[in-house]
KELUM-418109 format. One record per atom (N, C-alpha, C): chain; atom name; x, y, z. Coordinates in steps of 0.001 Angstrom, whole numbers, plus 500000, padded with zeros to 6 digits. Example, Ala and Ser with C-alpha at 12.3 -4.5 7.8 and 13.67 -1.06 7.14 Angstrom:
2
PT, unit, site, u, v, w
PT, A, N, 513190, 494310, 507800
PT, A, CA, 512300, 495500, 507800
PT, A, C, 513200, 496700, 507800
PT, A, N, 512850, 497750, 507080
PT, A, CA, 513670, 498940, 507140
PT, A, C, 512900, 500030, 507870
***
This chain:
245
PT, unit, site, u, v, w
PT, A, N, 675659, 124048, 937897
PT, A, CA, 675654, 123926, 939354
PT, A, C, 676587, 124974, 939979
PT, A, N, 676171, 125547, 941077
PT, A, CA, 677038, 126463, 941800
PT, A, C, 677741, 125697, 942904
PT, A, N, 678916, 126172, 943344
PT, A, CA, 679678, 125454, 944369
PT, A, C, 678926, 125374, 945693
PT, A, N, 679279, 124375, 946482
PT, A, CA, 678629, 124172, 947772
PT, A, C, 678850, 125355, 948703
PT, A, N, 680029, 125985, 948637
PT, A, CA, 680282, 127099, 949555
PT, A, C, 679337, 128265, 949281
PT, A, N, 678943, 128459, 948014
PT, A, CA, 677997, 129526, 947704
PT, A, C, 676590, 129154, 948158
PT, A, N, 676249, 127897, 948081
PT, A, CA, 674947, 127467, 948594
PT, A, C, 674864, 127702, 950101
PT, A, N, 675969, 127414, 950809
PT, A, CA, 675988, 127670, 952251
PT, A, C, 675860, 129157, 952541
PT, A, N, 676527, 129979, 951747
PT, A, CA, 676447, 131430, 951936
PT, A, C, 675017, 131917, 951759
PT, A, N, 674363, 131483, 950713
PT, A, CA, 672989, 131919, 950448
PT, A, C, 672049, 131463, 951558
PT, A, N, 672242, 130237, 952033
PT, A, CA, 671388, 129720, 953105
PT, A, C, 671548, 130522, 954396
PT, A, N, 672752, 131075, 954611
PT, A, CA, 673028, 131803, 955856
PT, A, C, 672919, 133314, 955678
PT, A, N, 672467, 133768, 954515
PT, A, CA, 672500, 135195, 954196
PT, A, C, 671712, 136053, 955184
PT, A, N, 670613, 135530, 955706
PT, A, CA, 669784, 136313, 956634
PT, A, C, 670500, 136621, 957940
PT, A, N, 671495, 135819, 958286
PT, A, CA, 672102, 135926, 959608
PT, A, C, 673554, 136392, 959581
PT, A, N, 673973, 137019, 958501
PT, A, CA, 675349, 137506, 958457
PT, A, C, 675579, 138526, 959574
PT, A, N, 676637, 138346, 960373
PT, A, CA, 676894, 139260, 961505
PT, A, C, 677596, 140527, 961054
PT, A, N, 676840, 141444, 960473
PT, A, CA, 677422, 142665, 959936
PT, A, C, 677012, 143863, 960776
PT, A, N, 677999, 144569, 961309
PT, A, CA, 677684, 145725, 962156
PT, A, C, 677058, 146853, 961354
PT, A, N, 677302, 146886, 960034
PT, A, CA, 676781, 147971, 959214
PT, A, C, 675264, 147926, 959072
PT, A, N, 674619, 146846, 959511
PT, A, CA, 673166, 146782, 959408
PT, A, C, 672507, 147437, 960611
PT, A, N, 673308, 147796, 961631
PT, A, CA, 672729, 148283, 962880
PT, A, C, 672406, 149779, 962883
PT, A, N, 673311, 150665, 962447
PT, A, CA, 673003, 152103, 962572
PT, A, C, 671828, 152508, 961686
PT, A, N, 671121, 153540, 962094
PT, A, CA, 670017, 154057, 961302
PT, A, C, 670550, 154957, 960191
PT, A, N, 670046, 154762, 959001
PT, A, CA, 670478, 155573, 957875
PT, A, C, 669888, 156976, 957971
PT, A, N, 670565, 157926, 957348
PT, A, CA, 670064, 159288, 957305
PT, A, C, 669044, 159428, 956182
PT, A, N, 668295, 160513, 956207
PT, A, CA, 667286, 160741, 955171
PT, A, C, 667925, 161094, 953837
PT, A, N, 669213, 161440, 953863
PT, A, CA, 669901, 161844, 952630
PT, A, C, 670709, 160696, 952019
PT, A, N, 670725, 159537, 952673
PT, A, CA, 671553, 158422, 952212
PT, A, C, 671183, 158011, 950785
PT, A, N, 672202, 157833, 949964
PT, A, CA, 671984, 157420, 948581
PT, A, C, 672075, 155906, 948466
PT, A, N, 671169, 155334, 947678
PT, A, CA, 671173, 153880, 947515
PT, A, C, 672235, 153464, 946496
PT, A, N, 672933, 152382, 946846
PT, A, CA, 674012, 151864, 946019
PT, A, C, 673963, 150345, 946039
PT, A, N, 674752, 149732, 945169
PT, A, CA, 674865, 148276, 945134
PT, A, C, 676290, 147897, 944781
PT, A, N, 676748, 146767, 945307
PT, A, CA, 678063, 146236, 944950
PT, A, C, 677881, 144803, 944461
PT, A, N, 678763, 144373, 943570
PT, A, CA, 678699, 143018, 943036
PT, A, C, 679784, 142163, 943678
PT, A, N, 679369, 141101, 944356
PT, A, CA, 680298, 140134, 944934
PT, A, C, 680323, 138962, 943966
PT, A, N, 681278, 138992, 943059
PT, A, CA, 681308, 138066, 941928
PT, A, C, 682330, 136954, 942158
PT, A, N, 681807, 135753, 942330
PT, A, CA, 682650, 134571, 942496
PT, A, C, 682811, 133867, 941154
PT, A, N, 683922, 133182, 940985
PT, A, CA, 684157, 132425, 939770
PT, A, C, 685211, 131362, 939993
PT, A, N, 685462, 130592, 938953
PT, A, CA, 686515, 129579, 938998
PT, A, C, 687671, 130096, 938155
PT, A, N, 688750, 130467, 938821
PT, A, CA, 689888, 131063, 938131
PT, A, C, 691025, 130094, 937941
PT, A, N, 692142, 130572, 937429
PT, A, CA, 693300, 129710, 937182
PT, A, C, 693891, 129114, 938449
PT, A, N, 693614, 129735, 939607
PT, A, CA, 694102, 129213, 940886
PT, A, C, 692960, 128729, 941766
PT, A, N, 691851, 128350, 941148
PT, A, CA, 690715, 127864, 941913
PT, A, C, 689671, 128942, 942125
PT, A, N, 688752, 128739, 943056
PT, A, CA, 687674, 129708, 943299
PT, A, C, 688244, 131075, 943662
PT, A, N, 687619, 132130, 943115
PT, A, CA, 688097, 133469, 943418
PT, A, C, 686939, 134450, 943474
PT, A, N, 687256, 135686, 943863
PT, A, CA, 686263, 136759, 943941
PT, A, C, 686885, 138014, 943346
PT, A, N, 686058, 138831, 942720
PT, A, CA, 686544, 140018, 942019
PT, A, C, 686614, 141218, 942962
PT, A, N, 687767, 141892, 942970
PT, A, CA, 687946, 143123, 943740
PT, A, C, 688556, 144185, 942828
PT, A, N, 688284, 145442, 943163
PT, A, CA, 688928, 146556, 942484
PT, A, C, 689682, 147376, 943524
PT, A, N, 690597, 148189, 943051
PT, A, CA, 691220, 149201, 943901
PT, A, C, 690842, 150553, 943339
PT, A, N, 690198, 151365, 944143
PT, A, CA, 689746, 152664, 943673
PT, A, C, 690927, 153599, 943423
PT, A, N, 690721, 154529, 942530
PT, A, CA, 691754, 155501, 942221
PT, A, C, 692084, 156347, 943447
PT, A, N, 693340, 156703, 943571
PT, A, CA, 693770, 157551, 944688
PT, A, C, 693289, 158986, 944526
PT, A, N, 692700, 159307, 943379
PT, A, CA, 692269, 160678, 943109
PT, A, C, 690795, 160915, 943416
PT, A, N, 690080, 159877, 943854
PT, A, CA, 688661, 160042, 944149
PT, A, C, 688466, 160844, 945431
PT, A, N, 687316, 161513, 945536
PT, A, CA, 687014, 162281, 946739
PT, A, C, 686599, 161384, 947879
PT, A, N, 686015, 160218, 947560
PT, A, CA, 685518, 159300, 948588
PT, A, C, 686190, 157939, 948427
PT, A, N, 686695, 157391, 949549
PT, A, CA, 687317, 156063, 949577
PT, A, C, 688501, 155958, 948616
PT, A, N, 689254, 157025, 948474
PT, A, CA, 690386, 157040, 947548
PT, A, C, 691391, 155947, 947893
PT, A, N, 691817, 155208, 946877
PT, A, CA, 692850, 154199, 947040
PT, A, C, 692427, 152942, 947750
PT, A, N, 691164, 152795, 948095
PT, A, CA, 690726, 151633, 948864
PT, A, C, 690318, 150482, 947950
PT, A, N, 690679, 149247, 948315
PT, A, CA, 690126, 148080, 947635
PT, A, C, 688629, 147967, 947953
PT, A, N, 687864, 147433, 947004
PT, A, CA, 686416, 147356, 947176
PT, A, C, 685849, 146340, 946194
PT, A, N, 684577, 146038, 946369
PT, A, CA, 683844, 145302, 945349
PT, A, C, 683419, 146301, 944276
PT, A, N, 683294, 145876, 943035
PT, A, CA, 682744, 146793, 942023
PT, A, C, 681345, 147247, 942440
PT, A, N, 681035, 148508, 942222
PT, A, CA, 679705, 148984, 942597
PT, A, C, 679631, 150490, 942614
PT, A, N, 678425, 150992, 942879
PT, A, CA, 678216, 152428, 942920
PT, A, C, 676754, 152761, 943089
PT, A, N, 676433, 154041, 942924
PT, A, CA, 675086, 154535, 943150
PT, A, C, 674124, 154166, 942036
PT, A, N, 672847, 154096, 942405
PT, A, CA, 671806, 153761, 941438
PT, A, C, 671637, 154896, 940440
PT, A, N, 671448, 154542, 939180
PT, A, CA, 671181, 155497, 938114
PT, A, C, 669737, 155363, 937658
PT, A, N, 669155, 156427, 937116
PT, A, CA, 667795, 156321, 936583
PT, A, C, 667702, 155193, 935553
PT, A, N, 666664, 154394, 935670
PT, A, CA, 666468, 153293, 934746
PT, A, C, 667095, 151985, 935181
PT, A, N, 667917, 152015, 936273
PT, A, CA, 668513, 150778, 936767
PT, A, C, 667455, 149844, 937334
PT, A, N, 667639, 148558, 937136
PT, A, CA, 666861, 147549, 937849
PT, A, C, 667580, 147302, 939166
PT, A, N, 667298, 148171, 940136
PT, A, CA, 668039, 148137, 941399
PT, A, C, 667584, 146943, 942245
PT, A, N, 668511, 146262, 942911
PT, A, CA, 669948, 146530, 942987
PT, A, C, 670786, 145749, 941969
PT, A, N, 670206, 144676, 941382
PT, A, CA, 671024, 143825, 940519
PT, A, C, 671514, 144574, 939282
PT, A, N, 670633, 145371, 938678
PT, A, CA, 671025, 146115, 937486
PT, A, C, 672121, 147113, 937781
PT, A, N, 672045, 147751, 938946
PT, A, CA, 673071, 148716, 939343
PT, A, C, 674423, 148028, 939530
PT, A, N, 674406, 146904, 940244
PT, A, CA, 675656, 146183, 940510
PT, A, C, 676294, 145688, 939222
PT, A, N, 675491, 145161, 938313
PT, A, CA, 676030, 144645, 937055
PT, A, C, 676550, 145772, 936162
PT, A, N, 675817, 146879, 936116
PT, A, CA, 676260, 148016, 935303
PT, A, C, 677596, 148549, 935805
PT, A, N, 677702, 148708, 937116
PT, A, CA, 678939, 149235, 937684
PT, A, C, 680116, 148276, 937461
PT, A, N, 679867, 146968, 937579
PT, A, CA, 680943, 146004, 937361
PT, A, C, 681412, 146031, 935915
PT, A, N, 680488, 146270, 934994
PT, A, CA, 680868, 146380, 933594
PT, A, C, 681691, 147643, 933364
PT, A, N, 681271, 148759, 933970
PT, A, CA, 681977, 150018, 933778
PT, A, C, 683343, 150019, 934446
PT, A, N, 683456, 149394, 935622
PT, A, CA, 684688, 149472, 936399
PT, A, C, 685678, 148355, 936080
PT, A, N, 685154, 147165, 935733
PT, A, CA, 686047, 146019, 935572
PT, A, C, 685837, 145254, 934270
PT, A, N, 685008, 145774, 933370
PT, A, CA, 684804, 145123, 932090
PT, A, C, 684042, 143827, 932154
PT, A, N, 683244, 143629, 933203
PT, A, CA, 682485, 142387, 933368
PT, A, C, 681265, 142402, 932449
PT, A, N, 681126, 141390, 931600
PT, A, CA, 679967, 141277, 930712
PT, A, C, 678792, 140714, 931507
PT, A, N, 677732, 141489, 931699
PT, A, CA, 676592, 141000, 932494
PT, A, C, 675993, 139709, 931950
PT, A, N, 676140, 139470, 930646
PT, A, CA, 675559, 138269, 930050
PT, A, C, 676226, 137000, 930564
PT, A, N, 677450, 137115, 931078
PT, A, CA, 678154, 135948, 931578
PT, A, C, 678060, 135765, 933075
PT, A, N, 677166, 136547, 933730
PT, A, CA, 677049, 136535, 935187
PT, A, C, 675672, 136033, 935602
PT, A, N, 675650, 135132, 936571
PT, A, CA, 674389, 134624, 937105
PT, A, C, 674188, 135182, 938517
PT, A, N, 673211, 136053, 938690
PT, A, CA, 672919, 136616, 940005
PT, A, C, 672206, 135556, 940846
PT, A, N, 672714, 135355, 942070
PT, A, CA, 672187, 134320, 942948
PT, A, C, 671329, 134859, 944074
PT, A, N, 671731, 135985, 944648
PT, A, CA, 671008, 136504, 945811
PT, A, C, 671422, 137935, 946092
PT, A, N, 670602, 138640, 946841
PT, A, CA, 670987, 139928, 947403
PT, A, C, 671012, 139792, 948912
PT, A, N, 671980, 140456, 949541
PT, A, CA, 672094, 140450, 950992
PT, A, C, 671356, 141645, 951566
PT, A, N, 671315, 141725, 952891
PT, A, CA, 670604, 142815, 953540
PT, A, C, 671265, 144151, 953221
PT, A, N, 670440, 145178, 953124
PT, A, CA, 670949, 146522, 952858
PT, A, C, 671739, 147018, 954063
PT, A, N, 672898, 147610, 953794
PT, A, CA, 673815, 148030, 954842
PT, A, C, 674074, 149527, 954741
PT, A, N, 674301, 150158, 955890
PT, A, CA, 674522, 151602, 955922
PT, A, C, 675980, 151914, 956155
PT, A, N, 676547, 152787, 955300
PT, A, CA, 677923, 153249, 955436
PT, A, C, 677908, 154721, 955813
PT, A, N, 678042, 155043, 957101
PT, A, CA, 677982, 156438, 957534
PT, A, C, 679016, 157357, 956882
PT, A, N, 680306, 156922, 956695
PT, A, CA, 681282, 157865, 956139
PT, A, C, 680890, 158428, 954777
PT, A, N, 680245, 157609, 953947
PT, A, CA, 679855, 158079, 952621
PT, A, C, 678352, 158295, 952517
PT, A, N, 677626, 158096, 953626
PT, A, CA, 676176, 158313, 953680
PT, A, C, 675471, 157531, 952562
PT, A, N, 675758, 156220, 952530
PT, A, CA, 675173, 155364, 951506
PT, A, C, 674497, 154144, 952124
PT, A, N, 673429, 153728, 951492
PT, A, CA, 672806, 152442, 951771
PT, A, C, 673231, 151502, 950650
PT, A, N, 673870, 150405, 951010
PT, A, CA, 674476, 149527, 950015
PT, A, C, 673853, 148139, 950067
PT, A, N, 673459, 147630, 948920
PT, A, CA, 672954, 146265, 948807
PT, A, C, 674031, 145410, 948137
PT, A, N, 674597, 144419, 948840
PT, A, CA, 675536, 143497, 948205
PT, A, C, 674770, 142478, 947351
PT, A, N, 675207, 142291, 946125
PT, A, CA, 674596, 141341, 945201
PT, A, C, 675585, 140201, 944977
PT, A, N, 675175, 138999, 945332
PT, A, CA, 676037, 137820, 945195
PT, A, C, 675791, 137176, 943839
PT, A, N, 676876, 136886, 943109
PT, A, CA, 676728, 136337, 941763
PT, A, C, 677825, 135326, 941468
PT, A, N, 677561, 134507, 940450
PT, A, CA, 678513, 133499, 939988
PT, A, C, 678870, 133809, 938549
PT, A, N, 680166, 133742, 938248
PT, A, CA, 680663, 134064, 936919
PT, A, C, 680602, 132810, 936047
PT, A, N, 679494, 132649, 935313
PT, A, CA, 679347, 131488, 934440
PT, A, C, 680366, 131506, 933310
PT, A, N, 680710, 132686, 932836
PT, A, CA, 681612, 132826, 931695
PT, A, C, 682711, 133821, 932047
PT, A, N, 683702, 133385, 932852
PT, A, CA, 684752, 134303, 933290
PT, A, C, 685578, 134826, 932116
PT, A, N, 685947, 136088, 932207
PT, A, CA, 686780, 136715, 931185
PT, A, C, 687962, 137399, 931865
PT, A, N, 688909, 137863, 931054
PT, A, CA, 690025, 138622, 931611
PT, A, C, 689493, 139901, 932251
PT, A, N, 690071, 140254, 933407
PT, A, CA, 689658, 141482, 934068
PT, A, C, 690355, 142666, 933417
PT, A, N, 689657, 143778, 933344
PT, A, CA, 690196, 144982, 932721
PT, A, C, 689797, 146203, 933537
PT, A, N, 690657, 147189, 933577
PT, A, CA, 690328, 148449, 934228
PT, A, C, 689439, 149255, 933284
PT, A, N, 688284, 149698, 933786
PT, A, CA, 687393, 150510, 932978
PT, A, C, 687904, 151936, 932876
PT, A, N, 687393, 152803, 933747
PT, A, CA, 687818, 154198, 933774
PT, A, C, 688991, 154338, 934737
PT, A, N, 690213, 154597, 934243
PT, A, CA, 691369, 154697, 935133
PT, A, C, 691297, 155883, 936088
PT, A, N, 690390, 156825, 935825
PT, A, CA, 690209, 157930, 936758
PT, A, C, 689439, 157485, 937999
PT, A, N, 688744, 156352, 937910
PT, A, CA, 687975, 155825, 939034
PT, A, C, 688595, 154561, 939621
PT, A, N, 689224, 153761, 938784
PT, A, CA, 689744, 152462, 939215
PT, A, C, 691229, 152374, 938901
PT, A, N, 692022, 152004, 939919
PT, A, CA, 693457, 151868, 939715
PT, A, C, 693839, 150459, 939278
PT, A, N, 693193, 149457, 939866
PT, A, CA, 693522, 148080, 939556
PT, A, C, 692276, 147218, 939697
PT, A, N, 692309, 146049, 939037
PT, A, CA, 691254, 145048, 939156
PT, A, C, 691932, 143704, 939394
PT, A, N, 691388, 142905, 940308
PT, A, CA, 692020, 141625, 940620
PT, A, C, 690981, 140553, 940888
PT, A, N, 691233, 139362, 940352
PT, A, CA, 690486, 138176, 940741
PT, A, C, 691301, 137510, 941840
PT, A, N, 690835, 137610, 943077
PT, A, CA, 691608, 137166, 944238
PT, A, C, 691189, 135756, 944631
PT, A, N, 692096, 134799, 944624
PT, A, CA, 691752, 133433, 945032
PT, A, C, 691219, 133388, 946461
PT, A, N, 690171, 132596, 946664
PT, A, CA, 689615, 132457, 948008
PT, A, C, 690648, 131826, 948943
PT, A, N, 691536, 131007, 948402
PT, A, CA, 692580, 130401, 949226
PT, A, C, 693490, 131461, 949829
PT, A, N, 693712, 132559, 949096
PT, A, CA, 694525, 133646, 949635
PT, A, C, 693777, 134391, 950737
PT, A, N, 692487, 134585, 950549
PT, A, CA, 691683, 135296, 951551
PT, A, C, 691560, 134503, 952847
PT, A, N, 691558, 133184, 952751
PT, A, CA, 691391, 132357, 953950
PT, A, C, 692724, 131972, 954587
PT, A, N, 693827, 132260, 953921
PT, A, CA, 695145, 131931, 954459
PT, A, C, 695412, 132771, 955703
PT, A, N, 695613, 132146, 956871
PT, A, CA, 695851, 132918, 958105
PT, A, C, 697025, 133888, 957986
PT, A, N, 697993, 133574, 957133
PT, A, CA, 699155, 134456, 956976
PT, A, C, 698774, 135785, 956341
PT, A, N, 697632, 135840, 955672
PT, A, CA, 697188, 137065, 954998
PT, A, C, 696139, 137830, 955787
PT, A, N, 695884, 137388, 957026
PT, A, CA, 694822, 138003, 957815
PT, A, C, 695389, 138702, 959045
PT, A, N, 694822, 139859, 959357
PT, A, CA, 695221, 140650, 960513
PT, A, C, 694115, 141668, 960755
PT, A, N, 694330, 142569, 961686
PT, A, CA, 693390, 143667, 961901
PT, A, C, 694134, 144987, 961752
PT, A, N, 693410, 146029, 961351
PT, A, CA, 694016, 147351, 961241
PT, A, C, 693326, 148301, 962211
PT, A, N, 694109, 149261, 962682
PT, A, CA, 693571, 150269, 963601
PT, A, C, 693516, 151613, 962886
PT, A, N, 692351, 152254, 962960
PT, A, CA, 692130, 153566, 962349
PT, A, C, 692415, 154648, 963386
PT, A, N, 692893, 155817, 962965
PT, A, CA, 693140, 156897, 963930
PT, A, C, 691916, 157252, 964771
PT, A, N, 690721, 156973, 964270
PT, A, CA, 689497, 157269, 965022
PT, A, C, 689300, 156311, 966191
PT, A, N, 690076, 155229, 966228
PT, A, CA, 689926, 154227, 967263
PT, A, C, 689320, 152936, 966762
PT, A, N, 688775, 152945, 965547
PT, A, CA, 688185, 151745, 964971
PT, A, C, 689256, 150698, 964712
PT, A, N, 688961, 149457, 965066
PT, A, CA, 689825, 148327, 964759
PT, A, C, 688963, 147282, 964059
PT, A, N, 689381, 146839, 962899
PT, A, CA, 688575, 145888, 962151
PT, A, C, 689430, 144932, 961349
PT, A, N, 688800, 143910, 960787
PT, A, CA, 689538, 142890, 960036
PT, A, C, 690143, 143456, 958760
PT, A, N, 691210, 142809, 958308
PT, A, CA, 691873, 143221, 957071
PT, A, C, 692493, 141999, 956414
PT, A, N, 692771, 142148, 955129
PT, A, CA, 693405, 141092, 954336
PT, A, C, 694565, 141705, 953552
PT, A, N, 695689, 141019, 953523
PT, A, CA, 696797, 141428, 952676
PT, A, C, 696856, 140499, 951479
PT, A, N, 696145, 140852, 950411
PT, A, CA, 696033, 139978, 949239
PT, A, C, 696175, 140795, 947964
PT, A, N, 696633, 140125, 946891
PT, A, CA, 696749, 140768, 945581
PT, A, C, 697537, 142070, 945658
PT, A, N, 698498, 142106, 946581
PT, A, CA, 699321, 143298, 946777
PT, A, C, 698473, 144503, 947172
PT, A, N, 697362, 144236, 947888
PT, A, CA, 696485, 145293, 948396
PT, A, C, 696196, 145027, 949864
PT, A, N, 695869, 146081, 950593
PT, A, CA, 695389, 145949, 951962
PT, A, C, 693881, 146198, 951945
PT, A, N, 693113, 145141, 952109
PT, A, CA, 691661, 145233, 952078
PT, A, C, 691168, 145418, 953510
PT, A, N, 690433, 146505, 953756
PT, A, CA, 689977, 146800, 955112
PT, A, C, 688602, 147458, 955044
PT, A, N, 688105, 147915, 956197
PT, A, CA, 686843, 148651, 956252
PT, A, C, 685640, 147804, 955880
PT, A, N, 684685, 148431, 955193
PT, A, CA, 683437, 147774, 954824
PT, A, C, 683677, 146504, 954008
PT, A, N, 684584, 146585, 953035
PT, A, CA, 684833, 145432, 952167
PT, A, C, 685407, 144267, 952949
PT, A, N, 686362, 144537, 953843
PT, A, CA, 686952, 143467, 954638
PT, A, C, 685934, 142874, 955602
PT, A, N, 685098, 143709, 956203
PT, A, CA, 684078, 143202, 957123
PT, A, C, 683095, 142299, 956392
PT, A, N, 682728, 142698, 955180
PT, A, CA, 681803, 141888, 954390
PT, A, C, 682464, 140577, 953971
PT, A, N, 683719, 140625, 953542
PT, A, CA, 684436, 139403, 953196
PT, A, C, 684569, 138474, 954389
PT, A, N, 684865, 139036, 955549
PT, A, CA, 685014, 138246, 956765
PT, A, C, 683723, 137486, 957069
PT, A, N, 682587, 138174, 956986
PT, A, CA, 681299, 137543, 957262
PT, A, C, 680954, 136505, 956199
PT, A, N, 681274, 136796, 954950
PT, A, CA, 680962, 135884, 953848
PT, A, C, 681762, 134587, 953968
PT, A, N, 683045, 134703, 954257
PT, A, CA, 683876, 133512, 954386
PT, A, C, 683394, 132634, 955534
PT, A, N, 682966, 133265, 956616
PT, A, CA, 682445, 132517, 957758
PT, A, C, 681159, 131795, 957379
PT, A, N, 680233, 132514, 956730
PT, A, CA, 678953, 131923, 956365
PT, A, C, 679116, 130827, 955320
PT, A, N, 680113, 130962, 954456
PT, A, CA, 680335, 129971, 953408
PT, A, C, 681087, 128745, 953907
PT, A, N, 681499, 128775, 955167
PT, A, CA, 682220, 127643, 955728
PT, A, C, 683662, 127546, 955270
PT, A, N, 684236, 128674, 954856
PT, A, CA, 685597, 128682, 954338
PT, A, C, 686610, 129266, 955316
PT, A, N, 686146, 129936, 956355
PT, A, CA, 687042, 130646, 957269
PT, A, C, 687949, 129677, 958020
PT, A, N, 689172, 130143, 958260
PT, A, CA, 690148, 129387, 959041
PT, A, C, 690592, 130245, 960222
PT, A, N, 691014, 129621, 961322
PT, A, CA, 691483, 130411, 962473
PT, A, C, 692665, 131292, 962084
PT, A, N, 692671, 132531, 962617
PT, A, CA, 693764, 133457, 962363
PT, A, C, 694003, 134300, 963599
PT, A, N, 695100, 135015, 963623
PT, A, CA, 695543, 135751, 964807
PT, A, C, 694842, 137110, 964902
PT, A, N, 693780, 137206, 965704
PT, A, CA, 693071, 138466, 965886
PT, A, C, 693897, 139479, 966682
PT, A, N, 694943, 138990, 967332
PT, A, CA, 695794, 139893, 968103
PT, A, C, 696826, 140621, 967254
PT, A, N, 696920, 140277, 965989
PT, A, CA, 697845, 140951, 965078
PT, A, C, 697167, 142221, 964563
PT, A, N, 697427, 143350, 965240
PT, A, CA, 696807, 144632, 964891
PT, A, C, 697879, 145555, 964340
PT, A, N, 697654, 146076, 963138
PT, A, CA, 698624, 146932, 962467
PT, A, C, 698007, 148294, 962181
PT, A, N, 698802, 149347, 962157
PT, A, CA, 698258, 150673, 961841
PT, A, C, 697734, 150701, 960422
PT, A, N, 696653, 151460, 960219
PT, A, CA, 696066, 151585, 958894
PT, A, C, 697063, 152218, 957943
PT, A, N, 697327, 151579, 956808
PT, A, CA, 698296, 152146, 955860
PT, A, C, 697719, 153326, 955108
PT, A, N, 698575, 154054, 954444
PT, A, CA, 698129, 155161, 953600
PT, A, C, 697329, 154606, 952432
PT, A, N, 696387, 155392, 951877
PT, A, CA, 695591, 154914, 950742
PT, A, C, 696471, 154381, 949613
PT, A, N, 696115, 153172, 949153
PT, A, CA, 696854, 152587, 948057
PT, A, C, 698127, 151869, 948461
PT, A, N, 698414, 151825, 949788
PT, A, CA, 699630, 151143, 950221
PT, A, C, 699544, 149659, 949903
PT, A, N, 700666, 149071, 949539
PT, A, CA, 700695, 147665, 949186
PT, A, C, 700870, 146810, 950431
PT, A, N, 700362, 145595, 950373
PT, A, CA, 700390, 144716, 951537
PT, A, C, 701816, 144416, 951974
PT, A, N, 702741, 144338, 951030
PT, A, CA, 704114, 144015, 951416
PT, A, C, 704769, 145158, 952169
PT, A, N, 704154, 146342, 952171
PT, A, CA, 704735, 147488, 952864
PT, A, C, 704228, 147602, 954300
PT, A, N, 703291, 146748, 954693
PT, A, CA, 702731, 146830, 956034
PT, A, C, 703722, 146327, 957077
PT, A, N, 703697, 146934, 958277
PT, A, CA, 704513, 146382, 959360
PT, A, C, 704143, 144934, 959612
PT, A, N, 705136, 144077, 959738
PT, A, CA, 704868, 142670, 960000
PT, A, C, 704729, 141844, 958744
PT, A, N, 704717, 142478, 957565
PT, A, CA, 704597, 141748, 956307
PT, A, C, 705958, 141691, 955632
PT, A, N, 706245, 140583, 954988
PT, A, CA, 707536, 140410, 954329
PT, A, C, 707346, 140348, 952832
PT, A, N, 708267, 140971, 952119
PT, A, CA, 708214, 140894, 950657
PT, A, C, 708588, 139497, 950214
PT, A, N, 707994, 139060, 949116
PT, A, CA, 708232, 137725, 948585
PT, A, C, 708829, 137858, 947197
PT, A, N, 710080, 137425, 947067
PT, A, CA, 710741, 137561, 945774
PT, A, C, 710081, 136705, 944702
PT, A, N, 709322, 135671, 945119
PT, A, CA, 708666, 134793, 944161
PT, A, C, 707194, 135135, 944023
PT, A, N, 706825, 136368, 944355
PT, A, CA, 705422, 136764, 944389
PT, A, C, 704727, 136539, 943053
PT, A, N, 705433, 136815, 941947
PT, A, CA, 704805, 136713, 940642
PT, A, C, 704435, 135283, 940288
PT, A, N, 705108, 134306, 940906
PT, A, CA, 704844, 132916, 940573
PT, A, C, 703447, 132498, 940992
PT, A, N, 702902, 133188, 941995
PT, A, CA, 701568, 132825, 942471
PT, A, C, 700653, 134035, 942495
PT, A, N, 700916, 134965, 941590
PT, A, CA, 700144, 136200, 941591
PT, A, C, 698721, 135952, 941131
PT, A, N, 697736, 136661, 941733
PT, A, CA, 696358, 136535, 941258
PT, A, C, 696204, 137198, 939902
PT, A, N, 695080, 136946, 939274
PT, A, CA, 694803, 137579, 937992
PT, A, C, 694492, 139041, 938231
PT, A, N, 695366, 139933, 937768
PT, A, CA, 695237, 141361, 938057
PT, A, C, 695333, 142152, 936762
PT, A, N, 694491, 143159, 936639
PT, A, CA, 694575, 144069, 935501
PT, A, C, 694977, 145441, 936009
PT, A, N, 696020, 146005, 935450
PT, A, CA, 696444, 147357, 935785
PT, A, C, 695977, 148307, 934687
PT, A, N, 695755, 149575, 935037
PT, A, CA, 695246, 150516, 934037
PT, A, C, 696286, 150852, 932981
PT, A, N, 695800, 151383, 931886
PT, A, CA, 696718, 151868, 930855
PT, A, C, 697525, 153027, 931422
PT, A, N, 698680, 153308, 930904
PT, A, CA, 699512, 154371, 931469
PT, A, C, 698781, 155689, 931524
PT, A, N, 698312, 156003, 930403
PT, A, CA, 697665, 157311, 930304
PT, A, C, 696735, 157608, 931518
PT, A, N, 666314, 149495, 951643
PT, A, CA, 666890, 148526, 951136
PT, A, C, 666056, 147265, 951127
PT, A, N, 666410, 146581, 950109
PT, A, CA, 665550, 145402, 950010
PT, A, C, 665954, 144316, 950998
PT, A, N, 665064, 143443, 951408
PT, A, CA, 665422, 142347, 952294
PT, A, C, 666226, 141321, 951507
PT, A, N, 666822, 140402, 952258
PT, A, CA, 667533, 139326, 951604
PT, A, C, 666585, 138540, 950717
PT, A, N, 667025, 138246, 949508
PT, A, CA, 666197, 137416, 948650
PT, A, C, 667089, 136603, 947742
PT, A, N, 666626, 135423, 947389
PT, A, CA, 667358, 134565, 946470
PT, A, C, 666733, 134681, 945099
PT, A, N, 667552, 134871, 944095
PT, A, CA, 667074, 135013, 942734
PT, A, C, 666910, 133618, 942143
PT, A, N, 665759, 133304, 941553
PT, A, CA, 665589, 131972, 940966
PT, A, C, 666694, 131680, 939967
PT, A, N, 667151, 130440, 939976
PT, A, CA, 668247, 130081, 939103
PT, A, C, 668057, 128650, 938619
PT, A, N, 668671, 128367, 937489
PT, A, CA, 668690, 127006, 936971
PT, A, C, 669985, 126367, 937442
PT, A, N, 669883, 125185, 937953
PT, A, CA, 671086, 124471, 938383
PT, A, C, 671264, 123258, 937488
***
């Protein structure tokens, strides 16, 4: 059986209020997929996030869902999302149950069409950093942390954009990933009221949440730390995938 909050999310998938579905994609846009992987972790329900390497040309240092562009032979979008999650975070596709795909979304900055794939981790494993040149960190972030009003605020981009953000797992989650999380939590019935008037300047890529203006460091942070793996030193319409419950 999957949790009730995921059933609510799937039922509301057609109506997610995502601004990224509005702009028209370019003819050069590359198709991509991301995996939104929920599971039951040591601190309750959680979702898998990665932090991209600061050395990437695109979205350097940004937290994100595992994912990437379609490769030849992929069963797009589910095959793409699962392959990327395995490469980036060590997720074994055999232990993942795909539940649904959301509407295809357009990301103008990277000229990509992205299909979010919602899945449940039937057989959760330790998270691991795949290629450290692409991924800096991997974290299973408790949903309780994402819904905690103390971890929610908005960030302002130099371009004038202001959007939702989360200070979780010692990361500042913003942009496309934060907007998608915001809509998902609302649709799943998990969202709690938070201060939309708390607007902070966008931090530098890879900046930690405790370094943000208005955020305080917690000396006991490790006592409630999410499951995190650090690296070694060195579009289709919405559809529900049939599942056994």
